[in-house]
N, C-alpha and C positions, 0 to 999 in steps of 0.2 A: 469300829464305828458302830454306834448304837442303832437299833432298829428304827427309832424315830427319825434319826438323821438319814438313814437309807430310804425311808418312805418319803422324806422331804426331797431327796435327790431325784427319786423316780417320778414324783408327782410334778416336778417343774420341768417343762419341756425345753426351756431355755438352756438347761444343762447339757442338752444333746444338740445344741446349735452347731458346735464343732468339737473336735477332739480335745482341744485345750480347755474349753469350758467344762467338759466332762471330767477331765483330770483335776481341775480346780475344785469341782463340786465334791469329789470324793477325797480331797486333801492329799493328792499325790502329785502336786504341781511343783514341789521343790526340786532342787537339782539332784535327781536320782538316776542311777544307772541300773535299770532292771536287766535281767537276763532276757535272752531272745524269747523263750517260751512265755515269760511273764508279760513282755511287751505284746506278744501275739494274742495272749488271752485277754488282755485289756482292750486291744483294738477290736477283737472279735466280739466282745461283749458290747462295746460302743456301737459297732455296726449293726448288731442284732437289735439293740434298743432303739437306734435311730430308724431302722426299717420299720419296727413296730410303731414308733411314734408317728412316722409319716403315713402309715396305713390307718391310723386312728385307733389302734388297739391300746389297751391300758398297760402301762409299764409296771404296775404294782405286782404282777405275776412274776417279775424277775427279781423280787426282793431276796429270796433265798440264794439265788444264783450270784447276785452281787455280794451278798454276805460271804459266801464261799470264796469268791474271787478275792475279796479284800483280805480274808484270813490267809489265803495262800501267798499273798505278796509279802516278801521279806524286805520291809522298808529299811530297817537298820543296816542290813548287808548291802542294800542298794546305795545307801549313803556312803558306806565305806568304799564301795567300788568307785563311786563318783570322786571321792577325795583322792583315792589312789590314782585314778586316771588324770585328775587335775594335777597332781604332784608329778606324774610321769611326763605330762605335756608342758610342764612349767619351763619357761625359757631360762636358760642360764644367763645370769647377769653379765654384762660386758665387763671384761677385765680392765683394770685401771691401766691406761696407756702411759708409758713413760714419756716424759716431755721431750721435745726435740732437742737433740744434743747440738751445741754450737759447733760449727765447722771450723771456726778460727779460735786459736788460743787467746785467752783473755789477757795474758801478759805482753802481747805485742803492742807496739806503739801505733799511733794513727798512721804514720808514714808507711810503716811496714804493711799494714792492712790495705792501704790504698795501692801499694805496689803489687801486692798479691792479687788484687782484683783487676789488674790491667789486662789480663788475658794473654800473657806471653805463651806462645806455643811451645809445648814440650813433647819430646819424643821418648817413648819407652820408659826408661828408669829415671825420669826426671831430667834428662839431658835436653838442653835448649838447642833448637835447630839453628845451624849457622849457614846452611845452604839455602839460597833463594833461587827457586826455579823460575826462569823467565817465561812469560807467556809468548806463544808463537802464533802468528797469523797463518791461516791455511794456505795462503799464497807463497809463504816462505818455505814450505815443506819441499824437500828435494825428492824427486821421483827418480828412483834408480831401477836397475834390472829386476829387483825383487818386489817392487811396488807396482800394483796393477792400477793404472790411472782410470780405467773405466768404472771402477767401483766408487771412486771419490766424487764423481761428477754430480750425482743427485743427492745433495745433502738435505733438501727440503722435506724428504719423506721421513716420517717417524719410524723409528726402529721397533720392530716387534720380534720377540724372541722366537727363533726357529724359522724366520722368513727372510728372504733376501730379494733383491731387485730382479734376479733371474727367475724367481718362482719359488714355490714352497718346496719342491722336491729336487732342487739343484744339488749336486754333489751326492 
């Protein structure tokens, strides 16, 4: 940056309104990834200049310091770092999904397709169930010597695992 430009930057107090204005005024507002010491030196200079501007001192005394700061910044390597970081964080595009495979064969007739969709129950290896288990009312249950009738009485209570009607710690 030329001395005339540095003088123009330092003479305009609007350039020190905030950190972004300062970076734009010295032409380092592009997408750059500075190293930590470079960022710290830029911020330190900005804070020093802002403090001087707020106290009413002239900023033209910082001309050589700003010139040294700008010459110490490696803008081309900062651009490369930014591009490398951008490439690293680039999201991988979604893979092309295969279309849904049809569950039915195409060469089946309409009647065969309707028959297959009727929901016949099958057991195990495609065997159709032939046994129909009848539903039994609770009144029809035979109570013998192995069945305790006291536990069957209160059916209206919801079952909770680990709990019984006698209490939590029965048995």
